[in-house]
DRENDO-1510 file (C-alpha; in Angstrom, 1 decimal, always signed):
<recs>
REC; n; res; u; v; w
REC; 1; MET; -16.3; +24.7; -13.0 .
REC; 2; ALA; -19.7; +25.7; -14.4 .
REC; 3; ALA; -21.1; +25.6; -10.9 .
REC; 4; CYS; -18.5; +28.1; -9.7 .
REC; 5; VAL; -19.1; +30.4; -12.7 .
REC; 6; TYR; -22.8; +30.7; -12.2 .
REC; 7; ALA; -22.9; +30.5; -8.3 .
REC; 8; SER; -24.0; +33.5; -6.3 .
REC; 9; PRO; -21.4; +35.6; -4.4 .
REC; 10; MET; -22.5; +34.1; -1.1 .
REC; 11; GLU; -22.2; +30.5; -2.5 .
REC; 12; LYS; -18.7; +31.3; -3.9 .
REC; 13; GLY; -17.7; +32.7; -0.6 .
REC; 14; TRP; -18.7; +29.5; +1.2 .
REC; 15; TYR; -17.0; +27.5; -1.5 .
REC; 16; TYR; -13.6; +29.3; -1.0 .
REC; 17; LEU; -14.1; +29.2; +2.8 .
REC; 18; HIS; -14.6; +25.4; +2.6 .
REC; 19; ARG; -11.4; +25.1; +0.6 .
REC; 20; CYS; -9.4; +27.2; +3.0 .
REC; 21; ILE; -10.6; +25.1; +6.0 .
REC; 22; CYS; -9.7; +21.9; +4.2 .
REC; 23; GLY; -6.3; +23.3; +3.3 .
REC; 24; ALA; -5.7; +24.4; +6.9 .
REC; 25; VAL; -6.7; +20.9; +8.2 .
REC; 26; LEU; -4.3; +19.2; +5.7 .
REC; 27; LEU; -1.5; +21.6; +6.6 .
REC; 28; PHE; -2.1; +20.8; +10.3 .
REC; 29; LEU; -1.8; +17.1; +9.6 .
REC; 30; ILE; +1.4; +17.2; +7.5 .
REC; 31; ALA; +3.1; +20.0; +9.6 .
REC; 32; PRO; +4.9; +17.4; +11.8 .
REC; 33; ILE; +6.4; +15.8; +8.8 .
REC; 34; LEU; +7.4; +19.1; +7.3 .
REC; 35; ILE; +9.2; +20.0; +10.5 .
REC; 36; ILE; +10.9; +16.7; +11.1 .
REC; 37; VAL; +12.2; +16.0; +7.5 .
REC; 38; PRO; +14.8; +18.8; +7.4 .
REC; 39; LEU; +16.4; +17.3; +10.6 .
REC; 40; SER; +17.6; +14.4; +8.4 .
REC; 41; PHE; +20.1; +16.9; +6.9 .
REC; 42; ASN; +21.4; +18.1; +10.2 .
REC; 43; SER; +25.2; +17.8; +10.7 .
REC; 44; VAL; +25.0; +17.0; +14.4 .
REC; 45; PRO; +23.2; +14.0; +16.0 .
REC; 46; PHE; +20.7; +16.2; +17.8 .
REC; 47; PHE; +17.1; +17.2; +17.0 .
REC; 48; THR; +17.5; +21.0; +17.3 .
REC; 49; TYR; +16.6; +24.1; +15.5 .
REC; 50; PRO; +18.3; +26.1; +14.2 .
REC; 51; MET; +20.5; +23.4; +12.6 .
REC; 52; ALA; +24.2; +23.6; +13.1 .
REC; 53; GLY; +24.9; +22.8; +9.5 .
REC; 54; LEU; +23.8; +20.6; +6.6 .
REC; 55; SER; +25.1; +17.1; +5.9 .
REC; 56; LEU; +24.3; +13.9; +4.1 .
REC; 57; ARG; +26.0; +11.7; +6.7 .
REC; 58; TRP; +22.8; +10.2; +7.9 .
REC; 59; TYR; +21.7; +9.2; +4.4 .
REC; 60; GLU; +25.2; +7.7; +3.9 .
REC; 61; GLU; +24.7; +5.6; +7.1 .
REC; 62; PHE; +21.3; +4.5; +5.9 .
REC; 63; PHE; +22.4; +3.4; +2.4 .
REC; 64; PHE; +25.9; +2.1; +3.2 .
REC; 65; THR; +25.7; +0.2; +6.5 .
REC; 66; ASP; +24.9; -3.5; +6.9 .
REC; 67; ARG; +22.2; -3.0; +9.5 .
REC; 68; TRP; +20.0; -0.7; +7.5 .
REC; 69; GLN; +20.8; -2.3; +4.1 .
REC; 70; GLY; +20.0; -5.8; +5.5 .
REC; 71; ALA; +16.6; -4.6; +6.7 .
REC; 72; LEU; +15.9; -2.8; +3.4 .
REC; 73; HIS; +16.7; -5.9; +1.4 .
REC; 74; ASN; +14.5; -8.0; +3.7 .
REC; 75; SER; +11.6; -5.5; +3.3 .
REC; 76; ILE; +12.0; -5.5; -0.5 .
REC; 77; PHE; +12.2; -9.3; -0.7 .
REC; 78; VAL; +9.1; -9.8; +1.4 .
REC; 79; ALA; +7.1; -7.0; -0.2 .
REC; 80; VAL; +7.8; -8.2; -3.8 .
REC; 81; SER; +6.9; -11.8; -2.8 .
REC; 82; VAL; +3.7; -10.6; -1.1 .
REC; 83; THR; +2.8; -8.4; -4.1 .
REC; 84; LEU; +3.1; -11.3; -6.6 .
REC; 85; LEU; +1.2; -13.8; -4.4 .
REC; 86; SER; -1.6; -11.4; -3.4 .
REC; 87; THR; -2.0; -10.1; -7.0 .
REC; 88; VAL; -2.6; -13.6; -8.3 .
REC; 89; LEU; -4.9; -14.6; -5.4 .
REC; 90; GLY; -6.8; -11.3; -5.3 .
REC; 91; THR; -7.4; -11.2; -9.0 .
REC; 92; LEU; -8.7; -14.8; -9.1 .
REC; 93; ALA; -11.0; -14.0; -6.2 .
REC; 94; ALA; -12.3; -10.8; -7.9 .
REC; 95; LEU; -12.9; -12.6; -11.2 .
REC; 96; GLY; -14.9; -15.2; -9.3 .
REC; 97; LEU; -16.9; -12.6; -7.3 .
REC; 98; SER; -17.7; -10.7; -10.5 .
REC; 99; ARG; -19.7; -13.7; -12.0 .
REC; 100; PRO; -23.4; -12.9; -11.8 .
REC; 101; ASN; -24.4; -16.3; -10.4 .
REC; 102; PHE; -21.8; -16.4; -7.7 .
REC; 103; PRO; -23.4; -17.7; -4.5 .
REC; 104; TRP; -23.0; -15.8; -1.1 .
REC; 105; ARG; -21.1; -13.0; -2.8 .
REC; 106; ALA; -21.6; -10.6; +0.1 .
REC; 107; ALA; -20.5; -13.1; +2.7 .
REC; 108; VAL; -17.4; -14.1; +0.8 .
REC; 109; MET; -16.5; -10.5; +0.1 .
REC; 110; GLY; -16.9; -9.7; +3.8 .
REC; 111; VAL; -14.5; -12.6; +4.7 .
REC; 112; LEU; -11.9; -11.5; +2.1 .
REC; 113; ILE; -11.8; -7.9; +3.3 .
REC; 114; SER; -12.0; -8.7; +7.0 .
REC; 115; PRO; -8.3; -8.1; +7.5 .
REC; 116; LEU; -8.9; -4.4; +6.8 .
REC; 117; VAL; -11.5; -4.3; +9.5 .
REC; 118; VAL; -10.0; -6.4; +12.3 .
REC; 119; PRO; -7.4; -4.4; +14.4 .
REC; 120; ILE; -3.9; -5.2; +13.3 .
REC; 121; VAL; -2.9; -6.1; +16.9 .
REC; 122; ILE; -5.6; -8.8; +17.1 .
REC; 123; THR; -4.5; -10.2; +13.7 .
REC; 124; ALA; -0.8; -10.2; +14.9 .
REC; 125; VAL; -1.6; -12.0; +18.1 .
REC; 126; GLY; -3.8; -14.6; +16.3 .
REC; 127; VAL; -1.1; -15.2; +13.7 .
REC; 128; TYR; +1.6; -15.6; +16.4 .
REC; 129; PHE; -0.3; -18.3; +18.3 .
REC; 130; PHE; -1.2; -20.1; +15.1 .
REC; 131; TYR; +2.4; -20.0; +13.8 .
REC; 132; ALA; +3.7; -21.2; +17.2 .
REC; 133; GLU; +1.6; -24.4; +16.7 .
REC; 134; VAL; +2.7; -25.1; +13.1 .
REC; 135; GLY; +6.4; -23.9; +13.4 .
REC; 136; LEU; +6.3; -20.9; +11.1 .
REC; 137; LEU; +7.6; -18.3; +13.6 .
REC; 138; ASN; +10.9; -16.6; +12.6 .
REC; 139; THR; +10.6; -17.7; +9.0 .
REC; 140; TYR; +10.3; -15.8; +5.7 .
REC; 141; ALA; +7.4; -18.1; +4.7 .
REC; 142; GLY; +5.4; -17.2; +7.8 .
REC; 143; LEU; +6.0; -13.5; +7.4 .
REC; 144; ILE; +5.1; -13.5; +3.7 .
REC; 145; MET; +1.9; -15.5; +4.3 .
REC; 146; ALA; +0.9; -13.1; +7.1 .
REC; 147; HIS; +1.4; -10.1; +4.9 .
REC; 148; VAL; -0.4; -11.8; +2.0 .
REC; 149; THR; -3.4; -12.0; +4.2 .
REC; 150; LEU; -3.2; -8.2; +4.9 .
REC; 151; ALA; -2.5; -7.2; +1.3 .
REC; 152; THR; -4.9; -9.4; -0.7 .
REC; 153; PRO; -8.0; -7.3; +0.2 .
REC; 154; PHE; -6.5; -4.3; -1.6 .
REC; 155; ILE; -6.2; -6.4; -4.8 .
REC; 156; VAL; -9.8; -7.8; -4.4 .
REC; 157; ILE; -11.2; -4.3; -3.9 .
REC; 158; THR; -9.4; -2.6; -6.8 .
REC; 159; VAL; -9.9; -5.4; -9.3 .
REC; 160; THR; -13.6; -5.7; -8.3 .
REC; 161; ALA; -14.1; -2.0; -8.8 .
REC; 162; THR; -12.5; -2.3; -12.3 .
REC; 163; LEU; -14.7; -5.2; -13.2 .
REC; 164; MET; -17.9; -3.3; -12.3 .
REC; 165; GLY; -17.4; -1.4; -15.6 .
REC; 166; PHE; -16.3; -4.4; -17.5 .
REC; 167; ASP; -18.5; -5.5; -20.5 .
REC; 168; HIS; -18.8; -9.2; -20.1 .
REC; 169; THR; -20.2; -9.5; -23.6 .
REC; 170; LEU; -16.7; -8.9; -25.0 .
REC; 171; ALA; -15.5; -12.1; -23.3 .
REC; 172; ARG; -18.6; -14.0; -24.4 .
REC; 173; ALA; -18.0; -12.8; -28.0 .
REC; 174; ALA; -14.4; -13.9; -27.9 .
REC; 175; ALA; -15.4; -17.3; -26.6 .
REC; 176; GLY; -18.1; -17.6; -29.2 .
REC; 177; LEU; -15.5; -17.0; -31.9 .
REC; 178; GLY; -13.6; -20.0; -30.7 .
REC; 179; ALA; -11.0; -18.5; -28.3 .
REC; 180; PRO; -10.1; -20.8; -25.3 .
REC; 181; PRO; -10.6; -19.4; -21.8 .
REC; 182; ILE; -6.9; -18.6; -21.3 .
REC; 183; THR; -6.8; -16.6; -24.5 .
REC; 184; VAL; -10.0; -14.7; -23.6 .
REC; 185; PHE; -8.4; -13.7; -20.3 .
REC; 186; LEU; -5.1; -12.7; -21.8 .
REC; 187; LYS; -6.4; -10.9; -24.8 .
REC; 188; VAL; -9.7; -9.4; -23.6 .
REC; 189; THR; -10.1; -9.4; -19.8 .
REC; 190; LEU; -6.5; -8.7; -18.7 .
REC; 191; PRO; -5.9; -5.5; -20.7 .
REC; 192; LEU; -9.0; -3.9; -19.3 .
REC; 193; ILE; -8.5; -4.9; -15.7 .
REC; 194; LEU; -4.7; -4.3; -15.7 .
REC; 195; PRO; -4.9; -0.7; -14.3 .
REC; 196; GLY; -6.9; -2.0; -11.3 .
REC; 197; MET; -4.4; -4.9; -10.8 .
REC; 198; ILE; -1.4; -2.6; -10.9 .
REC; 199; SER; -3.1; -0.1; -8.5 .
REC; 200; GLY; -3.9; -2.9; -6.1 .
REC; 201; SER; -0.4; -4.3; -6.4 .
REC; 202; LEU; +1.1; -1.0; -5.5 .
REC; 203; PHE; -1.2; -0.8; -2.4 .
REC; 204; ALA; -0.2; -4.4; -1.6 .
REC; 205; PHE; +3.5; -3.6; -1.9 .
REC; 206; LEU; +3.1; -0.6; +0.4 .
REC; 207; THR; +1.1; -2.6; +2.9 .
REC; 208; SER; +3.8; -5.2; +3.2 .
REC; 209; PHE; +6.7; -2.7; +3.0 .
REC; 210; ASP; +5.4; -0.4; +5.8 .
REC; 211; GLU; +3.9; -3.1; +8.1 .
REC; 212; THR; +5.3; -3.2; +11.6 .
REC; 213; VAL; +3.0; -4.9; +14.1 .
REC; 214; VAL; +2.8; -8.4; +12.5 .
REC; 215; ALA; +6.6; -8.3; +11.8 .
REC; 216; LEU; +7.2; -7.6; +15.5 .
REC; 217; PHE; +5.3; -10.7; +16.5 .
REC; 218; VAL; +6.3; -13.1; +13.6 .
REC; 219; ALA; +9.7; -12.1; +12.3 .
REC; 220; GLY; +13.0; -13.2; +13.9 .
REC; 221; PRO; +16.4; -11.5; +13.9 .
REC; 222; ALA; +17.1; -12.9; +10.4 .
REC; 223; GLN; +13.8; -11.4; +9.0 .
REC; 224; ARG; +14.3; -7.9; +10.4 .
REC; 225; THR; +12.4; -5.6; +8.1 .
REC; 226; LEU; +13.0; -1.9; +7.7 .
REC; 227; PRO; +9.9; -0.8; +9.8 .
REC; 228; LYS; +10.9; -3.2; +12.5 .
REC; 229; VAL; +14.4; -1.7; +12.6 .
REC; 230; LEU; +12.9; +1.8; +12.7 .
REC; 231; PHE; +10.6; +0.8; +15.6 .
REC; 232; SER; +13.6; -0.7; +17.5 .
REC; 233; GLY; +15.7; +2.4; +16.8 .
REC; 234; ILE; +13.0; +4.7; +18.2 .
REC; 235; ARG; +12.7; +2.6; +21.3 .
REC; 236; GLU; +16.4; +2.0; +22.0 .
REC; 237; GLU; +18.4; +4.8; +20.4 .
REC; 238; ILE; +17.2; +8.0; +18.8 .
REC; 239; SER; +19.3; +8.8; +15.7 .
REC; 240; PRO; +18.9; +11.1; +12.8 .
REC; 241; THR; +19.4; +8.1; +10.6 .
REC; 242; ILE; +15.9; +7.1; +11.6 .
REC; 243; ILE; +14.6; +10.4; +10.2 .
REC; 244; ALA; +16.7; +9.8; +7.0 .
REC; 245; ALA; +15.1; +6.4; +6.6 .
REC; 246; ALA; +11.6; +7.7; +7.2 .
REC; 247; THR; +12.2; +10.5; +4.7 .
REC; 248; VAL; +13.1; +7.9; +2.1 .
REC; 249; LEU; +10.0; +5.9; +2.9 .
REC; 250; ILE; +7.8; +9.1; +2.6 .
REC; 251; LEU; +9.2; +10.0; -0.8 .
REC; 252; PHE; +8.8; +6.4; -1.9 .
REC; 253; SER; +5.2; +6.3; -0.7 .
REC; 254; ILE; +4.4; +9.6; -2.5 .
REC; 255; ALA; +5.8; +8.2; -5.7 .
REC; 256; MET; +3.7; +5.0; -5.4 .
REC; 257; LEU; +0.5; +6.9; -4.6 .
REC; 258; THR; +1.1; +9.2; -7.5 .
REC; 259; SER; +1.4; +6.2; -9.7 .
REC; 260; VAL; -1.9; +4.8; -8.3 .
REC; 261; GLU; -3.6; +8.1; -9.1 .
REC; 262; LEU; -2.3; +8.1; -12.7 .
REC; 263; LEU; -3.4; +4.5; -13.2 .
REC; 264; ARG; -6.8; +5.4; -11.8 .
REC; 265; ARG; -7.2; +8.1; -14.4 .
REC; 266; ARG; -6.0; +5.8; -17.1 .
REC; 267; SER; -8.6; +3.2; -16.1 .
REC; 268; GLU; -11.3; +5.8; -16.2 .
REC; 269; ARG; -10.3; +6.8; -19.7 .
REC; 270; LEU; -10.3; +3.2; -20.9 .
REC; 271; ARG; -13.8; +2.7; -19.4 .
REC; 272; GLY; -15.0; +6.0; -20.9 .
REC; 273; ILE; -16.0; +7.6; -17.6 .
</recs>
């Protein structure tokens, strides 16, 4: 704010121009969503403007039909399982990487976050051929393990970022006072890294809940997730119910990302940033 108050008129002009350009770019990116979402309230099964009328029939179909509810339950079950497993594995990995004498830290970190770099199609094809050999295709266990591989890097990154500001002398002081390692973790370490764990868990949940490509290769008819049903619906039959389902997912994602931002600010306050 001080920079804006004391800036010259030309600098202030460039500042506001930059903000206007950024706002125009963001509006251009979200305009397709803003145009499509109202069609989920259309009373007729056509994508037309102006709309013939308003109706909630497509949301009723999404929330009260077996096809959509079965897919939603599968997605929630898989995403919750993935979140729990990836949070445990990612937190343990981040705690190990945070040790000052950990060998080959950069190489291990590169391997852990490689699922974020490798194209998802390549990962899906590799998982498909591997599962075909071990018999994990068309199973919940196979889908969950594949999603854990994709979600764990988010936990590792967020918890590692939280541990960068962690004062390890607190843990050493607690251990010096006679506290066992598990008590040191639960009473000292965990409360300070909890915002990072929760933020990473939310990203892990969204990663699994919205994932489509791996599910198309690995999941069978019994493991049809919501993104897979959405993809099949777009390919086979265009229905406003698809837009209603996508709108629900958009609102859910906005709520989750808002929670992540609030947790990030809380973490900064705890670390005194």
